[in-house]
C-alpha positions as CSV (number, residue, x, y, z in Angstrom):
1,M,0.0,0.0,0.0
2,K,1.2,3.4,-0.9
3,T,1.0,6.1,1.8
4,S,1.3,9.9,1.4
5,G,4.4,10.1,3.6
6,I,3.1,12.9,5.7
7,L,2.6,10.7,8.7
8,F,6.3,9.9,8.7
9,T,7.0,13.6,8.9
10,L,4.5,14.1,11.8
11,K,6.1,11.2,13.7
12,A,9.6,12.5,13.2
13,M,8.8,16.1,14.3
14,R,9.2,16.9,18.0
15,P,8.1,20.5,18.5
16,V,9.5,22.3,21.5
17,T,7.3,25.3,21.6
18,G,3.5,25.7,21.7
19,I,1.2,26.9,18.9
20,P,4.0,28.1,16.6
21,A,5.3,24.5,16.6
22,L,1.9,23.2,15.9
23,L,1.5,25.5,12.9
24,M,4.9,24.4,11.6
25,V,3.8,20.8,11.7
26,W,0.5,21.6,10.1
27,T,2.2,23.7,7.4
28,L,4.2,20.6,6.5
29,F,1.0,18.6,6.3
30,V,-0.6,21.1,4.0
31,A,2.5,21.2,1.7
32,A,2.7,17.5,1.4
33,S,-1.0,16.8,0.9
34,P,-2.3,16.1,-2.6
35,S,-5.0,18.2,-4.2
36,T,-7.5,15.4,-3.7
37,L,-7.8,16.1,0.0
38,L,-10.9,17.9,1.3
39,D,-9.7,21.5,1.6
40,P,-6.2,20.5,2.5
41,S,-5.4,23.9,4.1
42,R,-7.7,23.0,7.0
43,L,-7.7,20.3,9.6
44,T,-10.0,17.3,8.9
45,M,-10.8,14.5,11.4
46,P,-12.5,11.6,9.5
47,Q,-14.9,9.2,11.2
48,I,-14.2,5.5,10.8
49,K,-16.9,3.3,9.2
50,Y,-17.4,-0.2,10.4
51,R,-20.0,-3.0,9.9
52,G,-22.8,-4.3,12.0
53,A,-23.9,-1.1,13.8
54,R,-24.3,2.6,13.4
55,F,-20.8,4.1,13.1
56,A,-22.1,7.7,13.6
57,P,-24.8,7.5,16.3
58,V,-24.1,11.1,17.4
59,P,-24.4,13.3,14.2
60,G,-22.5,16.5,14.3
61,A,-20.1,15.5,17.1
62,V,-16.8,15.7,15.3
63,E,-17.9,18.8,13.5
64,G,-18.8,20.4,16.8
65,L,-15.4,19.5,18.2
66,L,-13.6,21.0,15.3
67,A,-15.6,24.1,15.5
68,Q,-14.4,24.5,19.1
69,V,-10.8,23.8,18.0
70,A,-11.2,26.6,15.4
71,R,-12.7,29.0,18.0
72,R,-10.2,28.4,20.7
73,T,-7.0,28.0,18.8
74,S,-5.4,29.3,15.6
75,I,-6.1,26.1,13.6
76,E,-8.5,26.3,10.6
77,V,-10.7,23.3,10.2
78,N,-13.0,21.5,7.8
79,R,-16.4,21.1,9.5
80,E,-18.0,19.1,6.7
81,P,-18.5,15.4,7.9
82,L,-16.2,12.9,6.4
83,A,-16.4,9.1,6.9
84,L,-13.8,6.6,5.7
85,E,-13.4,2.9,5.8
86,V,-10.1,1.6,7.2
87,T,-9.3,0.3,3.7
88,D,-9.7,3.7,2.0
89,P,-6.2,4.7,0.7
90,D,-7.0,8.3,1.8
91,L,-6.8,7.2,5.5
92,F,-3.0,7.8,5.5
93,K,-3.6,11.4,4.5
94,Y,-5.0,12.4,7.8
95,P,-3.1,12.7,11.1
96,S,-6.0,11.8,13.3
97,I,-9.2,9.8,13.1
98,Y,-12.3,9.3,15.2
99,M,-14.3,6.1,15.9
100,G,-17.6,6.3,17.8
101,G,-20.4,4.0,18.5
102,D,-23.1,2.8,21.0
103,S,-23.5,-0.9,20.3
104,S,-21.5,-4.0,19.3
105,F,-20.1,-4.2,15.8
106,Q,-18.7,-6.8,13.5
107,P,-15.0,-7.6,14.0
108,F,-12.5,-6.0,11.8
109,T,-10.9,-8.3,9.2
110,A,-7.3,-9.2,9.4
111,E,-6.6,-6.9,6.5
112,E,-8.3,-4.0,8.2
113,L,-6.4,-4.6,11.4
114,K,-3.2,-4.7,9.5
115,I,-3.9,-1.4,7.8
116,L,-5.0,0.3,11.0
117,R,-1.9,-1.0,12.8
118,Q,0.3,0.5,10.0
119,Y,-1.6,3.8,10.2
120,L,-1.0,4.1,13.9
121,S,2.6,2.8,13.7
122,Y,3.5,5.3,10.9
123,G,2.4,8.3,13.0
124,G,-1.4,8.4,12.9
125,F,-3.7,8.8,15.9
126,L,-7.1,7.2,16.8
127,L,-9.7,8.5,19.3
128,I,-12.3,5.9,20.2
129,D,-15.4,7.2,22.0
130,D,-18.1,5.0,23.5
131,N,-21.4,6.9,22.9
132,S,-23.6,4.5,24.8
133,G,-23.3,6.1,28.2
134,R,-23.2,2.7,29.9
135,A,-20.5,0.6,31.5
136,D,-19.9,-2.8,29.8
137,S,-21.7,-1.8,26.7
138,G,-21.7,-3.8,23.5
139,F,-19.5,-1.2,21.9
140,D,-17.1,-1.4,24.8
141,R,-16.8,-5.2,24.4
142,S,-16.3,-4.9,20.6
143,V,-13.6,-2.2,21.1
144,R,-11.6,-4.2,23.6
145,S,-11.7,-7.2,21.4
146,M,-10.6,-5.1,18.4
147,V,-7.8,-3.5,20.3
148,A,-6.6,-6.8,21.7
149,Q,-6.3,-8.1,18.1
150,L,-4.8,-4.8,16.9
151,F,-2.0,-4.8,19.5
152,P,-1.9,-8.3,21.1
153,H,1.2,-7.6,23.1
154,T,0.3,-4.1,24.3
155,P,-3.0,-4.0,26.3
156,L,-5.0,-0.9,27.0
157,Q,-3.7,1.0,30.0
158,K,-5.0,3.9,32.1
159,I,-3.5,7.2,30.9
160,P,-1.8,8.8,33.9
161,R,-2.7,12.4,34.8
162,D,0.9,13.6,34.1
163,H,0.6,12.6,30.5
164,S,1.2,15.4,27.9
165,L,-2.4,15.0,26.7
166,F,-3.7,16.7,29.9
167,R,-1.6,19.8,29.2
168,S,-1.3,20.0,25.4
169,F,-3.5,23.2,25.4
170,Y,-5.5,23.4,28.6
171,L,-4.5,22.1,32.1
172,I,-7.0,19.3,32.7
173,N,-7.5,17.3,35.9
174,S,-10.8,15.8,35.1
175,V,-12.0,13.2,32.5
176,V,-15.7,13.6,31.7
177,G,-18.1,13.6,28.8
178,R,-21.9,13.7,28.4
179,V,-21.8,11.3,31.3
180,V,-19.1,10.0,33.6
181,V,-18.8,6.2,33.2
182,R,-15.1,6.0,33.8
183,P,-13.2,9.0,35.3
184,Y,-10.1,8.2,33.3
185,L,-8.9,7.6,29.7
186,E,-7.2,4.4,28.4
187,G,-4.7,4.2,25.7
188,I,-2.1,2.4,23.7
189,S,1.5,3.8,23.4
190,I,4.2,2.8,20.9
191,K,7.7,3.8,21.8
192,G,6.6,6.5,24.1
193,R,3.9,7.9,21.7
194,T,0.3,7.4,22.6
195,V,-1.4,6.4,19.3
196,L,-4.8,5.4,20.5
197,V,-7.0,6.9,23.2
198,Y,-10.2,5.3,24.4
199,N,-12.9,7.2,26.3
200,M,-16.1,5.7,27.7
201,N,-17.9,8.9,28.7
202,D,-19.5,9.9,25.4
203,L,-17.5,13.0,24.6
204,A,-19.4,13.2,21.3
205,G,-22.7,13.8,23.1
206,A,-21.2,16.8,24.9
207,W,-19.8,18.2,21.6
208,A,-22.7,17.8,19.2
209,R,-24.7,20.8,18.1
210,N,-27.5,21.3,15.6
211,S,-27.6,23.7,12.6
212,L,-29.0,26.4,14.9
213,G,-26.0,26.2,17.2
214,Q,-28.0,24.5,20.0
215,W,-26.6,21.6,22.0
216,N,-28.2,18.3,20.9
217,Y,-27.9,16.5,24.3
218,E,-28.0,17.4,27.9
219,V,-24.9,16.7,30.0
220,I,-25.8,14.5,32.9
221,A,-24.7,15.3,36.4
222,G,-22.3,18.2,35.9
223,G,-24.3,20.4,33.5
224,E,-22.7,23.1,31.4
225,T,-19.5,23.1,33.4
226,Q,-19.1,19.4,32.6
227,R,-19.7,20.2,29.0
228,Q,-16.9,22.8,29.0
229,W,-14.5,20.3,30.5
230,S,-15.5,17.8,27.8
231,I,-14.8,20.3,25.1
232,R,-11.5,21.2,26.6
233,L,-10.5,17.6,26.8
234,G,-11.5,17.2,23.1
235,V,-9.4,20.2,22.2
236,N,-6.4,18.8,24.1
237,I,-6.8,15.4,22.4
238,V,-6.7,17.1,19.0
239,M,-3.7,19.2,19.9
240,Y,-1.8,16.2,21.3
241,A,-2.5,14.3,18.1
242,L,-0.9,17.1,16.1
243,T,2.0,18.0,18.3
244,L,2.8,14.6,19.9
245,D,4.8,15.0,23.1
246,Y,6.1,18.5,22.6
247,K,5.6,19.4,26.2
248,K,7.0,16.2,27.6
249,D,10.5,17.6,28.1
250,M,9.7,21.2,28.9
251,V,11.8,22.7,31.7
252,H,8.8,24.0,33.5
253,L,7.1,20.6,33.7
254,P,7.3,20.5,37.5
255,I,5.5,23.8,37.7
256,I,2.7,22.5,35.4
257,L,2.4,19.4,37.5
258,E,2.1,21.4,40.7
259,R,-0.6,23.5,39.1
260,L,-2.4,20.3,38.1
261,R,-2.3,19.2,41.7
262,K,-4.0,22.4,42.8
263,Y,-6.4,22.5,39.9
264,H,-9.8,21.3,41.3
265,T,-12.6,20.1,39.2
266,P,-15.4,22.7,39.2
């Protein structure tokens, strides 16, 4: 399979400053992207299609997140929905992808697992989001089975709170979504780079808005404050996917960690 080569560039880059470094990485992405990309000057986050269940049970979720990324950062985005199968050759043109669902789905084929493994190993990033709002959902069981086949020697692990993901843009000390099923994220890391993040709290439900700009779903328990934390977490995940671990070795890391310890959930 031929890839665009941009993901190798993203993997190799280790920015050491904030937004300027992000823009430098994204400039490389734009320059290397072929004209067939959907508006290649803007960030796109495709949603992954799969069989046996609705692959997009929360319409407008990814578009809602990208709108927040555009509003809160200097990144320009594509808000048009884009869905791809894992076998689509365009998969390798995008630095990050999203997979959501609320029920069990058919297992990925060996070929699909191979392609997805290559995508993640070459520098891609996958966010998986359980939209069911329930513990031990059918989607959760399918995801864990898929990930076990995808990386049989690297099980899902809780992502520690000192991970770069929690300070890639906002300082975050709380993992929430539309609901709070698990107060933590899980992930898979390859050679120190987290390539897959799994959330069970239905972030999509907190992000989704309709064409009139109204929120599609109520946030359970924490209200609008919880929604804002869900949005901030989503922005951080996107920023981490683009900038990798650029803050991992910063000299002021101890100061950030001390602020996180004092940072209370509202």
